[in-house]
Kinemage of the C-alpha trace (Angstrom):
@kinemage 1
@onewidth
@group {chain A} dominant
@subgroup {mainchain}
@vectorlist {calphas} color= white
{ca met a 1} P 0.000 0.000 0.000
{ca val a 2} L 2.774 2.426 0.895
{ca ala a 3} L 4.700 1.518 -2.258
{ca arg a 4} L 1.669 2.330 -4.391
{ca leu a 5} L 1.204 5.658 -2.629
{ca lys a 6} L 4.844 6.404 -3.401
{ca gln a 7} L 4.331 5.442 -7.056
{ca ala a 8} L 1.298 7.743 -7.203
{ca gly a 9} L 3.513 10.652 -6.245
{ca val a 10} L 2.185 11.169 -2.725
{ca gln a 11} L 4.833 13.005 -0.697
{ca arg a 12} L 2.823 14.157 2.290
{ca ile a 13} L -0.578 13.573 3.886
{ca asn a 14} L -1.898 16.961 5.020
{ca gly a 15} L -3.823 15.494 7.915
{ca arg a 16} L -4.008 12.503 10.192
{ca val a 17} L -3.796 8.820 9.252
{ca tyr a 18} L -6.788 6.880 10.593
{ca ala a 19} L -7.463 3.178 11.113
{ca asp a 20} L -11.085 2.236 10.398
{ca val a 21} L -12.311 -0.872 12.241
{ca ser a 22} L -16.019 -0.001 12.108
{ca gln a 23} L -16.942 -3.151 10.162
{ca met a 24} L -16.701 -5.224 13.329
{ca asp a 25} L -17.590 -4.849 16.996
{ca ser a 26} L -14.884 -4.851 19.683
{ca val a 27} L -15.115 -8.578 20.562
{ca his a 28} L -11.915 -10.065 19.147
{ca trp a 29} L -12.488 -13.693 20.233
{ca gly a 30} L -15.376 -16.034 19.635
{ca ser a 31} L -17.639 -17.015 22.522
{ca gly a 32} L -16.185 -20.012 24.339
{ca trp a 33} L -12.604 -19.565 23.136
{ca cys a 34} L -10.116 -20.594 25.809
{ca trp a 35} L -8.035 -17.798 27.346
{ca asp a 36} L -5.076 -20.120 27.913
{ca asp a 37} L -4.754 -20.786 24.158
{ca ser a 38} L -3.161 -17.338 23.973
{ca pro a 39} L -0.506 -16.510 22.759
{ca ser a 40} L -0.774 -19.330 20.184
{ca ser a 41} L -1.029 -18.052 16.609
{ca phe a 42} L -3.992 -20.358 15.910
{ca gln a 43} L -6.099 -18.087 18.161
{ca pro a 44} L -5.469 -14.551 16.836
{ca tyr a 45} L -7.021 -11.339 18.131
{ca ile a 46} L -9.418 -10.715 15.252
{ca ser a 47} L -10.127 -7.247 13.849
{ca pro a 48} L -10.973 -5.802 10.403
{ca leu a 49} L -7.360 -4.596 10.102
{ca met a 50} L -4.836 -7.419 10.336
{ca val a 51} L -1.388 -8.019 8.920
{ca his a 52} L 0.675 -11.243 8.912
{ca glu a 53} L -2.462 -13.112 10.058
{ca gly a 54} L -2.435 -11.286 13.392
{ca ser a 55} L 0.840 -12.836 14.476
{ca val a 56} L 4.607 -12.366 14.406
{ca ser a 57} L 7.321 -14.882 13.548
{ca ile a 58} L 10.098 -15.207 16.118
{ca gln a 59} L 13.462 -16.584 14.995
{ca val a 60} L 16.176 -17.205 17.593
{ca ile a 61} L 19.701 -17.886 16.298
{ca pro a 62} L 22.496 -19.127 18.621
{ca thr a 63} L 25.698 -17.120 18.968
{ca asp a 64} L 28.798 -17.882 21.048
{ca arg a 65} L 28.656 -19.897 24.260
{ca gly a 66} L 27.699 -17.725 27.230
{ca arg a 67} L 26.296 -14.964 25.031
{ca ala a 68} L 22.689 -14.053 24.271
{ca pro a 69} L 21.271 -15.474 21.035
{ca ser a 70} L 20.105 -13.240 18.202
{ca val a 71} L 16.328 -12.642 18.113
{ca lys a 72} L 14.568 -11.594 14.905
{ca val a 73} L 10.897 -10.582 14.793
{ca thr a 74} L 8.925 -10.565 11.509
{ca pro a 75} L 7.303 -8.171 10.696
{ca ala a 76} L 9.752 -5.961 12.570
{ca ser a 77} L 8.087 -3.086 14.412
{ca ser a 78} L 8.587 -0.957 17.514
{ca phe a 79} L 5.078 -2.145 18.459
{ca ile a 80} L 6.667 -5.479 19.499
{ca lys a 81} L 9.215 -5.530 22.339
{ca val a 82} L 11.745 -8.299 23.040
{ca asp a 83} L 12.927 -9.380 26.497
{ca asn a 84} L 15.859 -11.690 25.776
{ca arg a 85} L 16.793 -13.595 28.949
{ca ser a 86} L 18.394 -16.535 27.150
{ca leu a 87} L 22.062 -17.504 26.873
{ca cys a 88} L 23.754 -19.986 24.562
{ca gly a 89} L 25.220 -23.199 25.952
{ca val a 90} L 24.422 -22.520 29.615
{ca asp a 91} L 22.630 -25.649 30.875
{ca ser a 92} L 21.834 -24.158 34.270
{ca leu a 93} L 19.308 -21.805 32.644
{ca gly a 94} L 17.013 -24.750 31.978
{ca thr a 95} L 14.543 -25.427 29.169
{ca phe a 96} L 14.490 -22.962 26.281
{ca ser a 97} L 11.251 -21.046 25.752
{ca ile a 98} L 9.740 -18.445 23.405
{ca ser a 99} L 6.535 -16.856 24.624
{ca arg a 100} L 4.674 -13.575 24.973
{ca asp a 101} L 3.708 -11.840 28.211
{ca trp a 102} L 0.113 -12.990 27.748
{ca ile a 103} L -0.714 -12.843 31.472
{ca his a 104} L -0.475 -9.043 31.286
{ca asn a 105} L -1.928 -8.943 27.743
{ca asp a 106} L 1.345 -7.420 26.600
{ca asn a 107} L 3.247 -7.613 23.295
{ca thr a 108} L 6.627 -8.252 24.880
{ca ile a 109} L 8.269 -11.394 23.476
{ca val a 110} L 10.070 -13.257 26.270
{ca val a 111} L 12.973 -15.517 25.264
{ca ser a 112} L 14.445 -17.536 28.122
{ca gly a 113} L 16.443 -20.649 28.987
{ca asn a 114} L 19.409 -22.381 27.390
{ca cys a 115} L 19.579 -21.816 23.608
{ca arg a 116} L 21.282 -24.730 21.864
{ca arg a 117} L 19.965 -24.499 18.291
{ca arg a 118} L 17.993 -22.297 15.939
{ca glu a 119} L 14.375 -21.980 17.097
{ca thr a 120} L 11.266 -20.461 15.464
{ca lys a 121} L 7.755 -19.769 16.699
{ca glu a 122} L 4.578 -17.936 15.666
{ca leu a 123} L 2.844 -15.895 18.376
{ca ser a 124} L -0.386 -13.880 18.301
{ca val a 125} L -0.336 -10.102 18.649
{ca val a 126} L -2.572 -8.184 21.067
{ca gly a 127} L -4.292 -5.302 19.279
{ca thr a 128} L -4.007 -6.384 15.645
{ca ala a 129} L -5.547 -3.168 14.287
{ca glu a 130} L -3.101 -1.054 16.303
{ca phe a 131} L -0.249 -3.274 15.101
{ca thr a 132} L -1.345 -2.828 11.474
{ca leu a 133} L -1.518 0.964 11.861
{ca ala a 134} L 1.887 1.039 13.580
{ca leu a 135} L 3.467 -0.907 10.703
{ca phe a 136} L 1.756 1.312 8.126
{ca arg a 137} L 3.089 4.427 9.841
{ca glu a 138} L 6.600 2.997 10.009
{ca tyr a 139} L 6.503 2.120 6.302
{ca leu a 140} L 5.275 5.658 5.546
{ca asp a 141} L 8.275 6.985 7.484
{ca asp a 142} L 10.633 4.687 5.572
{ca ala a 143} L 9.161 5.917 2.267
{ca gly a 144} L 9.547 9.542 3.298
{ca ile a 145} L 5.795 10.217 3.229
{ca gly a 146} L 4.866 12.654 5.984
{ca tyr a 147} L 1.639 12.996 7.963
{ca lys a 148} L 0.403 15.159 10.844
{ca gly a 149} L -0.759 12.448 13.247
{ca tyr a 150} L -2.755 9.267 13.558
{ca gly a 151} L -5.771 7.759 15.279
{ca ser a 152} L -8.906 5.711 14.714
{ca gly a 153} L -12.039 6.794 12.848
{ca val a 154} L -14.604 5.919 10.190
{ca ala a 155} L -13.896 6.509 6.513
{ca pro a 156} L -16.240 9.079 4.898
{ca val a 157} L -18.856 7.602 2.575
{ca met a 158} L -17.589 9.734 -0.317
{ca ser a 159} L -13.917 8.884 0.202
{ca asn a 160} L -11.731 8.104 -2.827
{ca pro a 161} L -9.769 4.826 -2.683
{ca leu a 162} L -6.124 5.194 -3.701
{ca val a 163} L -5.079 1.566 -3.248
{ca lys a 164} L -7.270 -1.536 -3.359
{ca val a 165} L -6.182 -5.094 -2.549
{ca thr a 166} L -8.631 -7.995 -2.886
{ca his a 167} L -8.639 -11.769 -2.576
{ca ser a 168} L -11.100 -14.192 -4.134
{ca leu a 169} L -13.458 -16.123 -1.874
{ca asn a 170} L -12.131 -19.314 -3.482
{ca ser a 171} L -8.595 -18.673 -2.225
{ca val a 172} L -9.823 -17.837 1.267
{ca met a 173} L -12.044 -20.937 1.442
{ca lys a 174} L -9.251 -23.237 0.252
{ca glu a 175} L -6.873 -21.932 2.909
{ca ala a 176} L -9.565 -22.261 5.591
{ca leu a 177} L -10.484 -25.839 4.700
{ca lys a 178} L -7.384 -27.427 3.182
{ca glu a 179} L -4.939 -25.961 5.704
{ca ser a 180} L -7.457 -25.672 8.574
{ca asn a 181} L -6.625 -21.979 9.000
{ca asn a 182} L -8.748 -20.596 11.849
{ca leu a 183} L -8.392 -16.937 10.881
{ca tyr a 184} L -9.575 -17.520 7.309
{ca ala a 185} L -12.589 -19.452 8.589
{ca glu a 186} L -13.465 -16.626 10.989
{ca ala a 187} L -13.033 -14.035 8.228
{ca met a 188} L -15.721 -15.792 6.156
{ca phe a 189} L -17.911 -16.301 9.221
{ca leu a 190} L -17.792 -12.630 10.248
{ca gln a 191} L -18.520 -11.497 6.695
{ca leu a 192} L -21.816 -13.378 7.033
{ca gly a 193} L -22.490 -11.246 10.087
{ca arg a 194} L -22.068 -8.122 7.962
{ca leu a 195} L -24.986 -9.295 5.788
{ca val a 196} L -27.124 -8.816 8.896
{ca lys a 197} L -25.339 -5.772 10.299
{ca pro a 198} L -23.062 -3.944 7.816
{ca ser a 199} L -21.351 -1.896 10.546
{ca gly a 200} L -20.230 -3.145 13.935
{ca ala a 201} L -21.026 -6.781 13.185
{ca gly a 202} L -19.766 -9.550 15.439
{ca phe a 203} L -19.861 -13.252 16.172
{ca lys a 204} L -23.486 -13.187 17.371
{ca asp a 205} L -24.622 -11.567 14.124
{ca ala a 206} L -22.847 -14.236 12.081
{ca ser a 207} L -24.290 -17.012 14.246
{ca gly a 208} L -27.772 -15.561 13.775
{ca phe a 209} L -27.296 -15.477 10.007
{ca ile a 210} L -26.253 -19.156 10.046
{ca asp a 211} L -29.399 -20.091 12.006
{ca asn a 212} L -31.676 -18.243 9.600
{ca phe a 213} L -29.929 -19.551 6.499
{ca val a 214} L -29.877 -23.188 7.614
{ca ala a 215} L -33.542 -23.037 8.648
{ca arg a 216} L -34.652 -21.331 5.429
{ca lys a 217} L -32.434 -23.250 2.988
{ca phe a 218} L -32.328 -26.723 4.514
{ca gly a 219} L -35.131 -26.798 7.079
{ca phe a 220} L -33.014 -27.580 10.161
{ca ala a 221} L -34.096 -26.151 13.506
{ca ser a 222} L -31.487 -24.374 15.622
{ca his a 223} L -31.902 -26.829 18.526
{ca glu a 224} L -30.283 -29.522 16.345
{ca tyr a 225} L -26.917 -27.759 16.416
{ca asn a 226} L -25.092 -24.743 17.834
{ca val a 227} L -22.537 -22.727 15.865
{ca val a 228} L -21.009 -19.683 17.568
{ca asp a 229} L -17.805 -19.259 15.545
{ca gly a 230} L -16.365 -20.100 12.156
{ca cys a 231} L -13.401 -22.337 12.975
{ca gly a 232} L -14.673 -24.544 15.805
{ca leu a 233} L -12.389 -23.344 18.610
{ca ser a 234} L -15.383 -22.623 20.847
{ca met a 235} L -16.398 -25.097 23.514
{ca tyr a 236} L -20.014 -24.034 22.849
{ca asp a 237} L -20.139 -25.400 19.295
{ca his a 238} L -22.017 -28.676 19.020
{ca leu a 239} L -23.663 -30.848 16.407
{ca thr a 240} L -24.239 -34.545 15.782
{ca pro a 241} L -22.733 -36.836 13.121
{ca ser a 242} L -26.201 -37.367 11.634
{ca phe a 243} L -26.735 -33.608 11.323
{ca met a 244} L -23.371 -33.247 9.589
{ca val a 245} L -24.069 -36.091 7.130
{ca asn a 246} L -27.490 -34.643 6.319
{ca met a 247} L -25.864 -31.254 5.705
{ca leu a 248} L -23.188 -32.796 3.465
{ca arg a 249} L -25.878 -34.602 1.450
{ca leu a 250} L -27.871 -31.403 0.987
{ca ile a 251} L -24.785 -29.417 -0.073
{ca his a 252} L -24.031 -32.176 -2.605
{ca lys a 253} L -27.378 -31.422 -4.279
{ca glu a 254} L -26.658 -27.690 -4.569
{ca pro a 255} L -24.901 -26.891 -7.896
{ca ala a 256} L -24.085 -23.357 -6.742
{ca leu a 257} L -22.440 -24.551 -3.506
{ca phe a 258} L -20.996 -28.016 -3.994
{ca pro a 259} L -18.232 -27.697 -6.669
{ca gln a 260} L -16.204 -24.996 -4.892
{ca phe a 261} L -16.810 -26.546 -1.479
{ca tyr a 262} L -15.654 -29.956 -2.724
{ca arg a 263} L -12.515 -28.540 -4.390
{ca ser a 264} L -11.599 -26.734 -1.166
{ca leu a 265} L -11.570 -29.870 1.008
{ca pro a 266} L -8.291 -31.659 1.815
{ca val a 267} L -7.665 -34.716 -0.381
{ca ser a 268} L -6.342 -38.007 1.019
{ca gly a 269} L -2.652 -38.528 0.288
{ca met a 270} L -2.563 -35.405 -1.871
{ca asp a 271} L -2.827 -32.074 -0.058
{ca gly a 272} L -3.857 -30.050 2.976
{ca thr a 273} L -4.314 -31.705 6.349
{ca leu a 274} L -4.807 -35.103 4.637
{ca lys a 275} L -1.592 -35.003 2.609
{ca thr a 276} L 0.093 -37.731 4.668
{ca arg a 277} L -3.061 -39.668 5.557
{ca met a 278} L -4.822 -42.493 3.689
{ca asp a 279} L -2.130 -42.612 1.014
{ca ser a 280} L -2.551 -46.328 0.264
{ca lys a 281} L -3.459 -47.398 -3.260
{ca ser a 282} L -7.090 -48.040 -2.317
{ca ala a 283} L -7.691 -44.690 -0.562
{ca ile a 284} L -5.381 -42.105 -2.114
{ca asn a 285} L -7.238 -39.273 -3.870
{ca arg a 286} L -10.587 -40.847 -2.932
{ca val a 287} L -11.377 -38.999 0.311
{ca his a 288} L -12.244 -35.274 0.318
{ca ala a 289} L -12.812 -34.337 3.945
{ca lys a 290} L -12.269 -31.710 6.636
{ca thr a 291} L -10.315 -32.517 9.765
{ca gly a 292} L -11.102 -31.002 13.144
{ca ser a 293} L -9.703 -31.476 16.614
{ca val a 294} L -9.658 -29.894 20.050
{ca thr a 295} L -8.539 -31.496 23.287
{ca gly a 296} L -10.971 -34.357 23.904
{ca ala a 297} L -12.412 -34.564 20.392
{ca cys a 298} L -11.117 -35.551 16.949
{ca thr a 299} L -13.298 -35.531 13.842
{ca leu a 300} L -13.299 -36.127 10.096
{ca ala a 301} L -16.219 -35.337 7.794
{ca gly a 302} L -16.690 -35.131 4.041
{ca tyr a 303} L -17.045 -37.344 1.007
{ca leu a 304} L -15.365 -40.455 -0.329
{ca thr a 305} L -15.650 -42.518 -3.508
{ca thr a 306} L -15.743 -46.316 -3.261
{ca ala a 307} L -13.994 -48.722 -5.616
{ca gly a 308} L -17.423 -49.345 -7.116
{ca gly a 309} L -17.843 -45.661 -7.953
{ca his a 310} L -20.358 -44.854 -5.208
{ca glu a 311} L -20.171 -41.429 -3.554
{ca val a 312} L -20.525 -41.525 0.229
{ca ala a 313} L -21.046 -38.653 2.689
{ca phe a 314} L -19.626 -39.511 6.109
{ca cys a 315} L -18.836 -38.046 9.515
{ca ile a 316} L -16.654 -39.668 12.185
{ca met a 317} L -16.445 -38.106 15.652
{ca asn a 318} L -14.108 -39.503 18.315
{ca glu a 319} L -14.820 -38.191 21.802
{ca gly a 320} L -12.541 -38.569 24.803
{ca ala a 321} L -9.584 -38.272 22.418
{ca ile a 322} L -6.855 -36.739 24.552
{ca lys a 323} L -4.331 -37.597 21.829
{ca thr a 324} L -5.330 -37.310 18.181
{ca ala a 325} L -3.063 -39.992 16.662
{ca pro a 326} L -5.117 -43.050 17.773
{ca ser a 327} L -8.362 -41.393 16.614
{ca arg a 328} L -6.924 -40.498 13.224
{ca lys a 329} L -5.699 -44.075 12.811
{ca val a 330} L -9.266 -45.359 13.370
{ca gln a 331} L -10.714 -42.739 11.011
{ca asp a 332} L -8.228 -43.647 8.281
{ca ala a 333} L -8.998 -47.365 8.685
{ca ile a 334} L -12.765 -46.770 8.392
{ca cys a 335} L -12.396 -44.565 5.316
{ca thr a 336} L -9.986 -47.000 3.648
{ca ala a 337} L -12.407 -49.889 4.255
{ca leu a 338} L -15.247 -47.875 2.726
{ca cys a 339} L -13.109 -46.927 -0.278
{ca glu a 340} L -12.494 -50.620 -0.980
{ca leu a 341} L -16.194 -51.424 -1.255
{ca arg a 342} L -17.639 -52.248 -4.657
């Protein structure tokens, strides 16, 4: 964005630079998200203005024995502080750790312990809109583009866009489903909320839209399921395998919905979260399904094609699954057996 402003010949902004987050309300997490999942990058602080998926990449590189390792933060910004307490090759410092001061809701990266090798980690950022504005301002400074100040506000209706960056829904959906990207799933979910409430929309608005759509389009009553977020991190989400299979069957009959949805699902032995699963001769490239897991539950739902050419909608839910590996092994065995049917 800054590069394009530079190309357009902008040398100074005779006013303040504002961040507009009016599309969404101030609730940055879905209802039922666990506070102790922070600062993991899979649970970002969601806002309409986000850069680098609401996270930073931390790279720690060892130096000489007894000295502090080098710490690199990407994207680099004064918005992120580093507290480097680590030393290289000093066993008495204990286990190496990269974290953020999440207890105080602070963006200070804390590196501690004995650093023995190169380490990397992705951590969420508190205040993603503020982080985005801080980076934008720093890039303006680097480009020599001046401005009189900054703040937050709402863009005028008659404003003139200077730079526009867009992404297709197809690319967002593929990333959300194939790679199980929580942020991309929430971005689509919250956009549904904007169909109900164009300004200041939130998770409740999106959930309400889902209820109305599912009831109107497919005839399901809201007591048969509960969806409060887009990615499934919430402990308040619930549905049954039969509900999911019925939904998959109905989507299969919808020519406007099914093709893109089907192409966005991970494929057994080929890509996404199923790239290394069900790669035997009888199952490879035959299962198109979405994975899902939280502590205590591991699921797989989608479509498969049998050796006899039959298309099957399925949903497998393993509860009490503290570790996912045994559940995934059972799921893969069931799907492989179904794929071998004629």
